[in-house]
C-alpha positions as CSV (number, residue, x, y, z in Angstrom):
1,M,50.4,97.2,130.3
2,T,51.1,99.5,133.2
3,E,48.8,98.9,136.2
4,S,46.6,101.7,137.5
5,F,47.5,103.5,140.7
6,P,44.5,102.0,142.5
7,R,45.6,98.5,141.5
8,R,49.2,99.0,142.5
9,Q,48.2,100.7,145.8
10,A,46.0,97.7,146.7
11,R,48.6,95.1,145.7
12,T,51.3,96.8,147.6
13,R,49.2,97.5,150.7
14,R,49.7,101.2,150.2
15,F,53.3,100.7,149.1
16,S,54.2,99.3,152.5
17,L,55.2,95.8,151.5
18,G,59.0,95.3,151.2
19,A,59.8,98.2,153.5
20,P,61.9,97.4,156.6
21,R,60.2,97.8,160.0
22,G,60.1,96.3,163.5
23,F,63.7,97.1,164.5
24,S,65.6,95.6,167.5
25,I,69.2,96.4,168.3
26,S,71.7,94.2,170.2
27,A,73.2,95.6,173.4
28,D,76.6,96.0,171.8
29,G,75.0,97.8,168.8
30,E,76.6,95.4,166.3
31,R,73.4,93.7,165.0
32,V,69.9,94.9,164.0
33,L,66.9,92.6,163.6
34,F,64.1,93.8,161.4
35,L,61.0,92.6,159.4
36,R,60.7,92.9,155.7
37,S,59.0,91.0,152.9
38,R,60.9,89.9,149.8
39,G,59.4,92.5,147.5
40,G,56.9,95.3,147.0
41,T,54.0,93.0,146.2
42,D,55.0,90.1,148.5
43,P,52.7,90.1,151.6
44,V,54.7,87.4,153.5
45,T,57.0,89.1,156.0
46,C,60.4,87.6,156.8
47,L,62.8,88.1,159.8
48,W,66.2,89.6,158.9
49,S,69.5,90.5,160.6
50,L,71.9,93.3,159.7
51,D,75.6,93.5,160.6
52,T,76.0,97.2,161.5
53,E,79.8,97.1,160.6
54,T,79.6,95.6,157.2
55,G,76.0,96.3,156.2
56,E,75.5,92.6,155.3
57,E,71.9,91.5,155.6
58,R,71.0,87.9,156.5
59,L,67.7,86.1,156.2
60,V,66.9,84.6,159.6
61,A,63.4,83.2,158.9
62,D,61.3,82.9,155.8
63,P,57.7,81.8,156.6
64,R,57.3,80.0,153.3
65,A,60.1,77.6,154.2
66,L,58.6,76.9,157.6
67,A,54.8,76.8,157.3
68,D,51.8,77.4,155.1
69,P,51.6,81.3,154.9
70,D,47.9,81.1,154.1
71,A,47.0,78.8,157.1
72,E,44.1,79.9,159.3
73,L,45.1,82.2,162.2
74,P,43.7,81.8,165.7
75,A,40.8,84.2,166.3
76,E,42.8,86.1,169.0
77,E,45.6,86.7,166.5
78,R,43.2,88.0,163.9
79,A,41.9,90.4,166.5
80,R,45.4,91.5,167.4
81,R,46.2,92.2,163.8
82,E,43.0,94.2,163.3
83,R,43.9,96.4,166.3
84,T,47.4,97.1,164.9
85,R,46.0,97.6,161.4
86,E,48.4,94.9,160.2
87,Q,47.9,94.2,156.5
88,A,50.7,91.8,155.8
89,G,51.2,88.1,156.7
90,G,54.1,85.9,157.7
91,I,56.1,87.0,160.7
92,V,54.4,90.3,161.7
93,G,55.9,90.4,165.2
94,Y,58.7,88.8,167.2
95,A,60.5,89.2,170.6
96,T,64.0,88.4,171.7
97,D,66.1,88.0,174.9
98,S,68.2,90.9,176.1
99,A,71.3,89.9,174.2
100,L,69.5,89.1,170.9
101,T,70.6,85.5,170.9
102,V,67.1,84.0,170.4
103,A,64.0,85.3,168.7
104,A,60.5,83.9,169.2
105,F,57.7,84.3,166.7
106,V,54.4,82.6,165.6
107,L,53.2,81.2,162.3
108,A,49.6,80.1,162.2
109,G,49.5,79.5,165.9
110,T,52.7,77.6,166.1
111,L,55.7,78.8,168.2
112,Y,59.1,79.0,166.4
113,L,62.5,79.8,167.9
114,A,65.4,81.2,165.9
115,E,68.9,81.0,167.5
116,L,70.4,84.2,166.4
117,D,73.9,83.4,167.7
118,K,74.0,80.4,165.3
119,P,73.7,81.8,161.8
120,D,73.5,78.3,160.2
121,A,70.7,77.1,162.5
122,E,67.2,76.9,161.0
123,P,64.3,78.3,163.0
124,R,62.5,75.3,164.6
125,P,58.9,74.8,165.7
126,V,58.2,74.1,169.4
127,S,55.7,71.6,170.7
128,T,53.1,73.6,172.6
129,P,49.4,73.7,173.1
130,P,47.7,75.1,169.9
131,G,47.0,78.7,169.1
132,V,50.1,80.4,170.5
133,I,50.0,84.2,170.7
134,D,52.6,86.7,171.7
135,P,55.7,84.6,172.7
136,R,58.4,86.4,174.6
137,P,61.7,85.0,175.8
138,D,62.9,85.9,179.3
139,P,65.9,88.3,179.4
140,A,68.4,85.5,179.6
141,G,66.8,83.5,176.8
142,N,66.3,80.4,178.8
143,R,62.5,80.2,178.8
144,V,59.7,81.6,176.6
145,A,56.4,82.7,177.9
146,Y,53.4,82.7,175.6
147,V,49.6,82.7,175.6
148,S,47.4,79.8,174.5
149,G,43.7,79.2,175.2
150,G,43.6,82.3,177.5
151,A,46.3,80.8,179.7
152,L,49.9,82.1,180.2
153,W,52.4,79.3,179.5
154,L,56.1,78.9,180.1
155,Y,58.3,76.9,177.7
156,D,61.7,75.7,179.1
157,R,64.3,75.5,176.4
158,A,66.5,73.1,178.4
159,T,63.8,70.5,179.0
160,G,61.6,71.2,176.0
161,T,58.4,71.2,178.2
162,S,55.7,73.7,178.8
163,T,54.0,74.6,182.0
164,A,50.9,76.7,182.6
165,L,51.6,79.7,184.9
166,A,48.0,81.0,185.0
167,E,44.9,79.4,183.6
168,P,41.5,81.1,183.1
169,E,38.9,80.4,185.7
170,S,36.0,80.9,183.2
171,D,35.4,81.4,179.5
172,T,35.3,85.2,180.1
173,V,38.8,85.4,181.5
174,R,42.1,85.7,179.7
175,Y,45.6,85.9,181.1
176,G,48.5,87.7,179.3
177,L,46.6,89.5,176.6
178,A,45.5,93.1,176.2
179,D,41.8,93.8,176.3
180,F,40.0,95.5,173.4
181,I,40.3,99.0,174.9
182,A,44.0,98.7,175.7
183,A,44.8,97.5,172.2
184,E,42.5,99.8,170.2
185,E,42.8,103.0,172.1
186,M,45.8,102.9,174.4
187,G,48.4,101.3,172.2
188,R,49.1,98.5,174.6
189,M,49.3,95.3,172.7
190,R,50.7,93.0,175.5
191,G,49.4,91.6,178.7
192,Y,52.5,90.3,180.5
193,W,56.1,91.5,181.3
194,W,59.2,89.6,182.5
195,S,61.2,90.9,185.4
196,P,64.8,92.0,184.5
197,D,66.3,88.9,186.1
198,G,63.7,86.5,184.6
199,G,62.6,85.3,188.0
200,A,59.0,86.6,187.8
201,V,56.3,87.6,185.4
202,L,53.8,90.4,185.9
203,V,50.6,89.3,184.2
204,A,47.3,91.0,183.4
205,R,44.1,89.0,184.1
206,V,41.3,90.4,182.0
207,D,37.7,89.4,182.7
208,E,35.2,90.5,180.1
209,A,32.1,89.2,182.0
210,P,30.8,92.8,182.7
211,V,31.1,93.9,179.0
212,T,28.0,94.1,176.8
213,R,27.9,91.4,174.1
214,W,27.2,92.5,170.5
215,H,26.7,90.2,167.6
216,V,28.0,90.9,164.1
217,A,26.5,88.7,161.4
218,D,27.9,87.9,157.9
219,S,24.7,88.6,156.0
220,A,26.2,87.3,152.7
221,N,26.8,83.9,154.3
222,P,23.7,83.3,156.5
223,E,24.8,79.7,157.3
224,R,27.7,81.1,159.4
225,P,26.9,82.0,163.1
226,A,27.2,85.6,164.1
227,T,30.4,86.7,165.7
228,E,30.0,87.6,169.4
229,L,31.9,90.8,170.4
230,A,32.6,92.0,174.0
231,Y,32.2,95.7,173.1
232,P,32.4,98.3,175.8
233,A,30.3,101.2,174.3
234,A,30.3,104.6,175.9
235,G,28.7,104.6,179.3
236,T,28.8,100.8,179.7
237,P,31.1,98.6,181.8
238,N,34.7,97.9,180.7
239,A,36.5,94.7,181.1
240,V,38.1,94.2,184.6
241,T,41.9,94.1,184.5
242,E,43.8,92.7,187.5
243,L,47.6,92.4,187.8
244,Y,49.5,89.5,189.4
245,L,53.2,88.8,190.1
246,L,53.9,85.2,189.3
247,G,57.1,83.8,190.8
248,Q,59.3,80.8,189.9
249,D,58.3,79.2,193.1
250,G,54.6,79.2,192.1
251,S,53.8,82.3,194.2
252,R,51.0,84.6,193.1
253,T,51.0,88.2,194.5
254,D,48.0,90.5,193.8
255,V,49.1,94.0,192.6
256,L,46.9,96.5,194.2
257,W,46.7,99.1,191.4
258,A,43.0,99.5,190.5
259,A,39.8,100.6,192.2
260,G,39.8,99.5,195.7
261,G,43.6,99.3,195.9
262,D,46.1,101.6,197.5
263,T,45.6,104.3,194.9
264,G,41.9,104.0,194.4
265,G,39.9,104.8,191.3
266,E,42.2,103.6,188.5
267,E,40.3,101.7,185.8
268,Y,42.6,101.8,182.8
269,L,46.0,100.1,182.7
270,A,47.9,102.2,180.2
271,D,51.4,100.6,180.3
272,V,54.0,98.7,182.3
273,H,57.7,99.4,182.3
274,W,59.9,96.6,183.7
275,D,62.3,96.0,180.9
276,D,65.8,96.4,182.3
277,A,67.9,96.3,185.4
278,R,67.2,100.0,186.1
279,D,63.9,98.9,187.5
280,H,65.4,96.8,190.2
281,S,63.1,98.1,192.8
282,G,60.0,96.8,191.0
283,P,57.9,97.6,187.9
284,L,56.4,101.0,187.0
285,I,52.8,100.9,185.9
286,T,50.8,103.8,184.3
287,A,47.1,103.9,185.1
288,A,44.2,106.3,184.7
289,P,40.7,106.6,186.1
290,R,37.6,106.2,184.0
291,D,37.3,110.0,183.3
292,Q,41.0,110.1,182.1
293,R,41.6,113.4,183.8
294,A,44.7,112.0,185.5
295,L,47.5,109.7,184.5
296,R,49.5,108.2,187.4
297,V,52.8,106.3,187.5
298,L,52.9,103.8,190.4
299,R,55.8,101.8,191.7
300,V,54.9,98.2,192.5
301,D,56.6,96.5,195.5
302,P,57.5,93.1,194.0
303,V,57.2,91.4,197.4
304,T,53.9,92.7,198.7
305,G,52.2,94.0,195.4
306,A,51.5,97.4,197.1
307,C,51.7,100.5,194.8
308,T,53.2,103.8,195.7
309,P,52.8,107.0,193.6
310,V,55.8,108.2,191.6
311,T,54.3,111.1,189.5
312,E,51.1,112.1,187.8
313,N,49.7,114.4,185.2
314,T,46.3,116.0,185.5
315,D,44.0,118.1,183.2
316,E,40.5,119.4,183.5
317,H,39.5,117.6,180.2
318,W,41.8,114.6,179.7
319,V,45.5,113.5,179.9
320,D,47.0,111.9,176.8
321,I,49.1,108.8,177.0
322,V,52.6,109.5,175.6
323,P,54.4,106.4,174.2
324,G,57.7,105.4,175.8
325,V,57.3,106.9,179.3
326,P,57.9,106.4,182.1
327,A,61.5,105.2,181.7
328,H,64.9,105.7,183.5
329,L,68.4,106.8,182.7
330,D,71.2,104.5,184.0
331,S,71.6,107.1,186.8
332,G,68.0,106.3,187.9
333,A,66.6,109.7,186.8
334,L,63.0,109.4,185.8
335,V,62.1,110.2,182.1
336,W,58.6,111.6,181.8
337,V,56.5,113.8,179.6
338,A,54.0,116.4,180.8
339,D,52.2,119.5,179.5
340,S,53.1,123.0,180.3
341,E,52.9,126.3,178.4
342,D,50.7,124.7,175.8
343,A,53.3,122.2,174.9
344,R,54.1,118.5,175.6
345,R,57.5,118.6,177.2
346,L,60.2,116.2,178.2
347,H,61.2,115.9,181.9
348,V,64.4,114.1,183.0
349,G,65.1,113.7,186.7
350,G,62.3,116.3,187.5
351,E,63.9,118.9,185.3
352,L,62.2,120.4,182.2
353,V,64.6,119.8,179.3
354,T,62.6,120.9,176.2
355,P,61.3,124.4,175.4
356,P,57.6,125.1,174.7
357,S,58.4,125.6,171.0
358,L,59.4,121.9,170.8
359,R,56.4,119.7,171.2
360,V,57.3,116.1,172.2
361,R,55.5,113.3,170.3
362,S,57.0,110.1,171.8
363,V,60.0,108.7,173.6
364,L,61.4,105.9,171.5
365,D,64.3,104.6,173.6
366,V,66.5,105.3,176.6
367,D,70.1,104.1,176.0
368,A,72.3,104.5,179.1
369,D,72.1,108.3,179.6
370,T,70.6,109.2,176.2
371,V,66.9,109.8,175.5
372,L,65.8,109.3,171.9
373,F,62.5,111.0,171.2
374,T,60.4,112.6,168.4
375,A,59.2,116.2,168.5
376,S,57.8,118.9,166.3
377,E,58.5,122.6,166.0
378,D,56.5,122.8,162.7
379,P,53.5,120.5,163.2
380,T,53.9,119.1,159.6
381,E,57.3,117.7,160.6
382,V,58.3,115.1,163.1
383,R,62.0,115.1,163.8
384,L,64.3,112.9,165.8
385,W,66.0,114.3,168.8
386,T,68.3,113.2,171.6
387,Y,68.8,114.5,175.1
388,R,71.8,113.7,177.3
389,P,72.5,115.3,180.7
390,G,75.4,117.7,180.3
391,D,75.1,117.8,176.5
392,G,71.5,118.9,176.3
393,L,69.3,118.6,173.2
394,S,70.5,117.5,169.7
395,C,68.4,117.2,166.5
396,L,69.5,114.2,164.5
397,T,67.3,115.0,161.5
398,P,67.4,118.8,160.8
399,E,65.9,118.4,157.3
400,P,62.1,118.6,156.8
401,G,60.3,115.3,157.0
402,V,58.8,112.7,159.3
403,F,61.3,110.6,161.1
404,G,61.5,107.7,163.6
405,G,64.0,105.4,165.1
406,R,65.5,103.1,167.7
407,R,68.7,103.4,169.8
408,R,70.7,100.9,171.8
409,G,74.4,100.3,172.5
410,G,75.2,103.6,170.9
411,T,73.7,102.5,167.6
412,T,70.8,104.5,166.2
413,V,68.4,103.3,163.5
414,I,66.8,106.3,161.7
415,T,63.7,106.0,159.5
416,A,62.9,108.9,157.1
417,Q,60.0,110.0,155.1
418,T,60.2,113.3,153.1
419,L,58.4,115.1,150.3
420,E,61.3,114.5,148.0
421,Q,61.5,110.7,148.3
422,D,59.1,107.8,147.8
423,G,58.5,105.5,150.7
424,V,60.6,105.1,153.8
425,S,64.4,105.1,153.9
426,V,66.3,103.5,156.8
427,R,69.9,104.1,157.8
428,V,71.8,102.6,160.8
429,H,74.3,105.0,162.5
430,R,77.0,103.4,164.6
431,A,78.6,105.0,167.7
432,D,81.9,105.5,165.8
433,G,80.2,107.7,163.2
434,G,79.9,105.2,160.4
435,S,76.6,104.2,158.9
436,V,75.0,101.6,156.6
437,P,71.5,101.5,155.0
438,I,68.9,98.9,155.4
439,T,67.5,98.2,151.9
440,S,63.9,98.9,151.1
441,L,62.3,96.5,148.6
442,A,59.0,98.5,148.4
443,D,57.6,99.5,145.1
444,A,57.8,103.2,144.2
445,P,54.4,104.8,143.6
446,E,55.8,106.8,140.7
447,L,53.1,109.4,141.2
448,P,54.3,113.0,140.8
449,L,52.9,115.4,143.5
450,R,51.5,118.8,142.6
451,L,51.3,120.0,146.2
452,S,51.3,123.3,147.9
453,L,50.9,124.2,151.6
454,V,48.5,127.1,152.3
455,P,49.8,129.6,154.9
456,D,47.9,129.5,158.2
457,A,45.5,132.3,159.2
458,P,44.8,133.2,162.8
459,D,41.9,131.2,164.3
460,T,39.5,133.6,165.9
461,Q,37.6,130.7,167.5
462,D,40.7,129.7,169.6
463,T,41.3,132.2,172.4
464,S,43.0,129.7,174.7
465,A,46.3,129.4,172.9
466,T,49.3,131.0,174.6
467,T,51.7,130.8,171.6
468,A,52.0,133.5,169.0
469,E,51.9,131.2,166.0
470,P,48.8,131.2,163.7
471,R,46.2,128.7,164.8
472,G,44.1,128.1,161.8
473,P,43.9,124.6,160.1
474,R,47.0,123.4,158.4
475,T,46.0,123.0,154.8
476,A,47.5,121.4,151.7
477,V,46.2,121.6,148.1
478,L,46.8,119.1,145.4
479,L,46.1,119.9,141.8
480,P,46.1,117.6,138.7
481,T,49.6,117.1,137.4
482,D,48.5,118.4,134.0
483,H,46.5,121.3,135.3
484,R,46.6,124.5,133.3
485,P,46.4,127.9,135.0
486,G,42.9,129.4,135.0
487,Q,41.2,126.0,134.5
488,R,38.3,125.8,137.0
489,L,38.2,122.6,139.1
490,P,35.7,120.9,141.3
491,V,36.9,120.6,144.9
492,L,37.3,117.4,146.9
493,M,38.0,117.8,150.7
494,D,39.9,114.7,151.8
495,P,40.2,114.9,155.7
496,Y,40.7,112.7,158.6
497,G,40.2,115.7,160.8
498,G,39.9,114.0,164.2
499,P,42.0,113.2,167.3
500,H,45.2,111.2,167.1
501,A,45.9,111.5,163.4
502,Q,47.4,114.0,161.0
503,R,47.1,114.2,157.2
504,V,49.2,117.4,156.5
505,L,52.7,116.1,156.9
506,A,56.1,116.6,155.2
507,A,56.0,113.1,153.7
508,R,55.1,112.1,150.1
509,G,53.2,109.0,151.3
510,A,50.7,111.1,153.1
511,Y,49.3,112.5,149.8
512,L,49.4,109.6,147.3
513,T,45.7,108.8,147.3
514,S,44.8,112.5,147.4
515,Q,47.1,113.2,144.4
516,W,45.4,110.3,142.5
517,F,42.0,111.9,143.1
518,A,43.4,115.2,141.9
519,D,44.6,113.6,138.7
520,Q,41.0,112.5,138.1
521,G,40.1,116.1,137.7
522,F,39.7,117.6,141.2
523,A,41.4,120.1,143.3
524,V,42.0,118.2,146.5
525,V,42.2,120.0,149.9
526,V,43.6,118.2,152.9
527,A,43.3,119.9,156.3
528,D,44.1,119.3,159.9
529,G,41.8,121.3,162.2
530,R,41.3,121.6,165.9
531,G,41.4,118.3,167.7
532,T,44.3,117.0,165.6
533,P,47.8,116.5,167.1
534,G,51.0,118.5,166.8
535,R,49.7,121.9,167.6
536,G,49.7,121.8,171.4
537,P,47.2,120.7,174.1
538,S,44.8,123.6,173.7
539,Y,44.4,122.9,170.0
540,E,43.7,119.2,170.7
541,R,41.3,120.0,173.6
542,A,39.2,122.4,171.5
543,V,36.9,119.5,170.7
544,A,36.1,118.7,174.4
545,G,32.4,118.2,174.7
546,D,31.8,118.7,171.0
547,L,33.5,116.5,168.3
548,A,31.4,118.1,165.5
549,T,31.4,121.8,165.5
550,P,35.1,122.7,165.7
551,A,36.1,120.0,163.3
552,L,33.5,121.1,160.7
553,E,34.2,124.8,161.2
554,D,37.9,124.2,160.4
555,Q,37.2,122.2,157.2
556,V,35.1,125.2,156.0
557,A,37.9,127.6,157.1
558,A,40.5,125.4,155.2
559,L,38.4,125.5,152.1
560,E,38.2,129.3,152.2
561,L,42.0,129.5,152.8
562,A,42.6,127.1,149.8
563,A,40.3,129.1,147.5
564,A,41.9,132.4,148.4
565,A,45.3,130.9,147.5
566,H,44.0,129.0,144.4
567,P,41.3,130.9,142.5
568,E,40.8,127.9,140.2
569,L,38.8,126.2,142.9
570,D,35.1,126.1,142.0
571,L,33.3,126.5,145.3
572,S,30.0,125.7,143.6
573,R,31.2,122.1,143.3
574,V,32.6,120.9,146.5
575,G,32.7,117.2,147.6
576,I,34.1,115.6,150.7
577,R,35.3,112.0,151.4
578,G,36.7,110.3,154.4
579,W,37.0,107.1,156.4
580,S,36.4,106.4,160.1
581,F,36.4,109.9,161.7
582,G,36.9,111.3,158.2
583,G,33.8,109.4,157.2
584,Y,31.9,110.9,160.1
585,L,33.2,114.4,159.1
586,A,32.1,113.9,155.5
587,A,28.5,112.9,156.5
588,L,28.5,115.8,159.0
589,A,29.5,118.2,156.3
590,V,26.6,117.6,154.0
591,L,24.1,117.3,156.8
592,R,25.0,120.6,158.6
593,R,26.6,122.7,155.9
594,P,24.9,121.9,152.6
595,D,25.6,125.5,151.6
596,V,29.3,124.6,151.4
597,F,29.5,120.9,150.7
598,H,27.5,119.4,147.8
599,A,28.3,115.7,147.9
600,A,29.9,113.3,150.4
601,V,31.4,109.8,150.6
602,A,31.4,108.6,154.2
603,G,33.3,105.4,154.8
604,A,32.9,103.5,158.1
605,P,31.5,106.7,159.8
606,V,30.6,107.0,163.5
607,T,27.1,108.3,163.4
608,D,26.1,107.8,167.0
609,W,28.8,108.3,169.6
610,A,26.9,106.3,172.1
611,L,27.7,103.3,170.0
612,Y,31.5,103.9,170.1
613,D,33.9,102.6,172.7
614,T,34.3,103.9,176.3
615,H,37.9,105.1,176.3
616,Y,37.9,107.2,173.1
617,T,34.4,108.6,173.3
618,E,34.3,109.4,177.0
619,R,37.7,111.2,176.8
620,Y,36.1,113.8,174.5
621,L,32.4,113.7,175.4
622,G,32.3,112.5,179.0
623,D,29.8,110.1,180.5
624,P,26.7,110.0,178.4
625,A,24.6,109.7,181.6
626,V,26.1,112.9,182.9
627,D,26.3,115.0,179.7
628,P,23.9,113.6,177.2
629,A,23.9,117.0,175.4
630,A,27.5,116.4,174.3
631,Y,26.5,113.2,172.5
632,E,23.5,114.9,170.9
633,R,25.7,117.7,169.6
634,S,28.2,115.3,168.2
635,S,26.0,112.6,166.7
636,L,24.4,112.5,163.2
637,L,21.0,110.7,163.6
638,A,19.0,113.7,164.5
639,D,20.4,115.5,161.4
640,A,19.0,113.0,159.0
641,P,16.0,115.1,157.9
642,K,18.4,117.9,156.8
643,L,20.0,115.9,154.0
644,T,19.7,117.6,150.7
645,R,22.9,116.6,149.0
646,P,24.1,113.2,147.5
647,L,25.5,111.0,150.2
648,L,27.3,107.6,149.7
649,L,27.7,105.5,152.9
650,I,30.2,102.7,152.8
651,H,30.7,100.2,155.6
652,G,32.5,96.8,156.1
653,L,30.0,94.4,157.6
654,A,32.8,92.7,159.6
655,D,34.0,95.9,161.2
656,D,34.5,95.3,164.9
657,N,35.7,98.8,165.7
658,V,33.1,101.1,164.1
659,V,30.4,98.5,163.7
660,A,28.1,98.6,160.7
661,A,25.2,99.5,162.9
662,H,26.4,103.1,162.7
663,T,25.7,103.3,158.9
664,L,22.6,101.2,159.1
665,R,21.0,103.4,161.8
666,L,21.8,106.6,159.8
667,S,20.4,105.0,156.7
668,S,17.2,104.0,158.6
669,A,16.9,107.6,159.9
670,L,17.4,109.0,156.4
671,L,14.8,106.6,155.0
672,A,12.3,107.5,157.7
673,A,12.8,111.2,156.8
674,G,12.4,110.4,153.1
675,R,15.9,111.5,152.2
676,P,17.5,109.7,149.2
677,H,21.0,108.3,149.7
678,S,23.2,105.4,148.7
679,V,24.6,102.6,150.9
680,L,27.5,100.3,149.8
681,P,27.8,97.3,152.2
682,L,31.1,95.4,152.1
683,S,30.6,91.8,153.0
684,G,33.5,90.3,155.1
685,V,35.4,93.6,155.2
686,T,36.7,95.0,158.5
687,H,37.6,98.6,159.4
688,M,40.9,98.5,157.4
689,T,39.6,97.0,154.1
690,P,42.7,94.9,153.4
691,Q,41.2,92.9,150.6
692,E,43.0,93.8,147.4
693,E,39.9,93.9,145.0
694,V,37.9,95.9,147.6
695,A,40.6,98.5,148.2
696,E,41.1,99.0,144.4
697,N,37.4,99.2,143.4
698,L,36.5,101.5,146.4
699,L,38.6,104.2,144.9
700,L,37.1,103.8,141.4
701,L,33.5,103.8,142.8
702,Q,34.1,106.9,144.8
703,V,35.4,108.8,141.8
704,D,32.4,107.8,139.7
705,F,30.0,108.9,142.5
706,L,31.8,112.3,143.0
707,R,32.1,113.0,139.3
708,S,28.3,112.4,138.8
709,A,27.4,114.4,141.9
710,L,29.6,117.4,141.1
711,A,29.0,117.4,137.3
712,S,27.3,120.8,137.5
713,P,27.3,123.7,139.9
714,A,25.1,123.0,142.9
715,S,22.1,125.1,143.7
716,R,22.4,126.9,147.0
């Protein structure tokens, strides 16, 4: 019997198991390391190596042969995986020396080393203190740094001994790990960096003492103690991050980067770049003040710890962190990204090298004098580009799709997602022009798409854009695969609709769940409105001071665009579903526009922005003590008495990102106002609902709710 789509999607972790990822390339371009499980339903990730000349793949490490893949993880490792939304097990991360001769990884808190230059050698466990996290060899591969018990340790491969480099002074201090805000909102998952010669380590010391403590209880298991979270909600203190340079001689130099230092006012450590010999004069750090209206690059003097400015971006609202910069060419030219002419643009050596029509997404690698980056001309597509002084720009992936990659030693790994193919394909391109694939073992969804993209319409709300392109919401419509022309269909809006995420992309994987909902008898509309990326800074900044109004207006506009293009949409039966920001948007829709939206499923919604974290919330709404009106405009609790439509609230009780208090407070406000609604609490479930049975049944329960709520035309 063929399994249902919800069952297969749950078992395959959204068809991601078995797909290659996590690529590293040797300096000579002859080998590629990567992660991949052994099949499309196998959640245990292995480490593999590819010969770029022959295409031969070799299994480097299989966790099942080394340890119990189901063993309990250290609490810090579980938190790291939640921040990265990691749904698989086994080897989910690794690090190598510069030459790719040794790889370090962790299984159930135990450090393992794999000697990559000895193909017949088995990975071996290393005797260390328990609970190892984030091991990283030095550039020469002689020593391995790692974190255990909040301390930064150093393992010497020659002597087989470990030494503590920095130990916590109290139970609120951790060395070498990213704090919650850095990991959840800034994309920084590490807390220490080797110098290019391996002679020093730059380490972050994080003290969570100032951060408010919240307590998340497992109500289904009252015998278990509540989990204590150090959660910096908007307007409350962040963790204090300090930086120290630790030398081989035991020296410890304070890096003066934050408030009170040479630059004054920085609170957020966004990133550190000290990965190669091009940074011989000291590491570059990227830092931002609390209001995020500036992003500064500082050069650290490795002797004194003093910081000097290199460059900065400023904006009246906020400055976004662009992955991969700053960096350097071999010539020493600085690689940076800054906004101008309503576009995010690449700068090399102080020169603008991309036109405003090409919006940079990220810098992936700098290989000698070549910059590998992603950028968009059409916001539904993310293509792979290179820039080289003298040669200029080159698009490596001219076909429509969503692409990524890595580059080193003249070898380029290209990942591709398109509307024509299932999953992600990977191909390795050598400097001599030859190429070989990396095999994907992921299961194919085998779900035909009936998709159409709706042309944009000019957005009369947006008067700040300087480009001539239409500025209305990008909108996609999915119909049942067996739909007959003229057949009227209830409508299901399926947005994320908020900052930092897109749903309308030229990739099949973006629409699988939406197509399944369509096949249950809905016309599904997916739209990216103002605030979402890929359309330029002014489009993203349209939500400054108000996360609700522009986002909701654009969902209504997208619905109208879709109905004009597809007369079969029945606008008297419109539902909306979403998770996280999408859940917030779903609840917002039935509370503020019940004339348009007739039922909603709100999963893990933010209902009170004062309960969400500092970095994300203050970027868009500012300091709640300074501008409380922005929080009132954007939050849902005061709207509770307005509810007249069916609303299903779903929330994982173990969610440490959008805590369950959001749903519980909205439910309390609805009850106090006498407004009927439904609440589905998920015991033991976090923000990403990785549990197989939960993920499957959530889809089925949502369909049942929406079918019932939209069974007949709604009264206005």
